[in-house]
C-alpha positions in Angstrom: 0.0 0.0 0.0 1.4 3.4 -1.0 -0.1 6.7 0.0 1.6 10.1 0.0 5.1 8.9 0.5 4.3 6.2 3.0 4.6 2.5 2.4 3.0 -0.2 4.5 4.0 -3.8 4.0 2.2 -6.8 5.6 3.9 -10.2 5.5 1.7 -13.3 5.5 -1.9 -13.8 6.6 -1.2 -13.5 10.3 -1.1 -9.7 10.4 -4.4 -7.8 10.3 -4.1 -4.2 11.6 -6.4 -2.4 13.9 -8.5 0.5 12.6 -6.0 3.1 13.9 -2.8 1.3 13.1 -1.8 3.6 10.2 -2.7 6.7 12.3 -0.6 5.2 15.2 2.4 4.9 12.9 2.0 8.3 11.3 2.4 9.8 14.8 6.0 8.6 14.8 7.5 7.8 11.4 8.6 11.4 10.7 8.9 12.9 14.2 11.1 10.0 15.4 12.5 9.0 11.9 11.6 5.3 12.4 10.3 2.3 10.6 7.3 1.1 12.6 6.4 -2.5 13.0 3.9 -4.8 14.6 6.4 -6.7 16.6 9.9 -5.7 17.7 13.0 -7.5 19.0 15.9 -6.5 21.1 19.0 -8.8 21.0 20.6 -10.0 24.2 23.5 -11.9 22.6 25.8 -11.9 19.6 26.5 -15.6 19.8 23.1 -17.2 20.4 19.5 -16.6 19.6 18.5 -14.6 22.7 16.1 -11.7 22.6 14.3 -9.7 25.2 10.9 -11.1 26.3 8.2 -10.2 25.9 8.8 -8.7 22.5 7.6 -5.2 21.9 4.3 -4.7 20.0 1.3 -6.9 20.4 3.2 -9.4 22.6 4.5 -6.9 25.1 1.6 -4.5 24.8 3.9 -1.5 25.2 2.2 1.7 26.4 4.6 4.1 24.6 6.9 4.0 21.5 9.7 1.5 22.1 12.9 1.5 20.1 14.0 -2.0 19.0 16.6 -3.7 16.9 14.2 -4.9 14.2 10.5 -4.9 13.4 8.6 -7.6 11.8 5.1 -8.9 10.8 4.5 -5.5 9.2 6.4 -2.5 8.3 5.4 1.1 8.0 8.0 3.5 6.5 8.7 6.4 4.1 8.7 5.0 0.5 11.9 6.9 -0.3 13.6 4.6 2.2 12.8 1.4 0.2 15.9 1.6 -2.0 18.2 1.4 1.1 17.3 -2.3 1.3 19.3 -3.0 -1.9 22.3 -0.9 -1.2 23.9 -4.2 -0.2 22.8 -7.8 -1.0 21.2 -9.6 1.9 23.2 -12.6 3.1 20.2 -14.8 2.7 17.6 -13.8 0.1 14.5 -15.7 1.4 14.9 -15.1 5.1 16.0 -12.3 7.4 14.7 -9.4 5.3 13.5 -7.6 8.5 17.0 -7.8 10.0 18.6 -6.7 6.8 16.3 -3.8 6.2 16.5 -2.4 9.7 20.3 -2.7 9.5 20.4 -0.8 6.2 18.0 1.9 7.5 20.2 2.3 10.6 23.1 3.3 8.4 20.9 6.2 7.2 20.0 7.3 10.8 16.6 5.6 10.7 15.7 3.6 13.8 13.2 0.7 14.2 10.4 1.1 16.7 7.1 -0.4 17.8 4.4 2.3 18.3 2.1 1.9 21.3 0.1 -1.3 21.5 -1.9 -0.5 24.7 -3.6 -3.5 26.3 -7.0 -1.8 26.3 -7.0 -0.4 22.8 -6.5 -3.0 20.0 -7.5 -0.4 17.4 -3.9 0.9 17.6 -2.3 -2.6 17.3 -0.4 -3.7 14.2 -2.2 -7.1 14.4 -5.5 -7.6 16.1 -5.3 -11.4 15.9 -1.6 -11.9 16.5 0.2 -15.2 16.2 3.6 -16.3 15.2 4.5 -16.8 11.6 3.2 -20.0 10.1 4.8 -20.1 6.6 7.8 -22.3 5.8 10.3 -19.5 6.3 9.1 -18.3 9.7 11.6 -18.5 12.4 9.1 -20.1 14.7 8.7 -23.1 12.4 12.0 -24.9 12.9 15.3 -25.0 14.8 17.1 -24.6 11.5 15.5 -21.2 11.1 17.1 -20.1 14.4 20.5 -20.9 13.0 19.7 -18.9 9.9 18.4 -16.0 12.1 21.7 -16.0 14.1 23.7 -16.1 10.9 21.9 -13.1 9.5 22.2 -11.1 12.8 26.0 -11.9 13.0 26.5 -10.9 9.4 24.7 -7.6 9.8 26.7 -6.8 13.0 29.9 -7.6 11.1 28.8 -5.0 8.5 28.3 -2.3 11.1 24.8 -2.9 12.5 24.6 -1.9 16.2 21.9 -3.5 18.4 20.6 -1.3 21.2 21.4 -3.5 24.2 24.8 -4.9 22.9 
């Protein structure tokens, strides 16, 4: 979906936004210069697949904007940022696009964040019926995907990506 310089991308059938999701993202995309997402991860380790729990977004039900290392399930960003994805080839082409894109945006001073997902107002949520990814490339589908995830994270860190907590 493209409207007036904004691009919203929904991955899979497990992400159905609340009625005020776009409005929620518009409150932050420019003022905070962020890519907004439905779910957000913060890494706790460079050497193993450890992330902060709960994740920000629908799982953590954050009351305020939370900066994260990557956003997934859906993205909301300025359309002129899209070419940044291809400034470098991703290490894996069919997995880890969220990590790669957030890494490439970070090089341009653009952070990743989950806008508020208040427990009592699902109209602001990025996914009103949230669940983990169910397609064959989802990290939650196999232990092999965790290895791929770690490989992509380590690659991006080697290329200059700086996770918030590390």
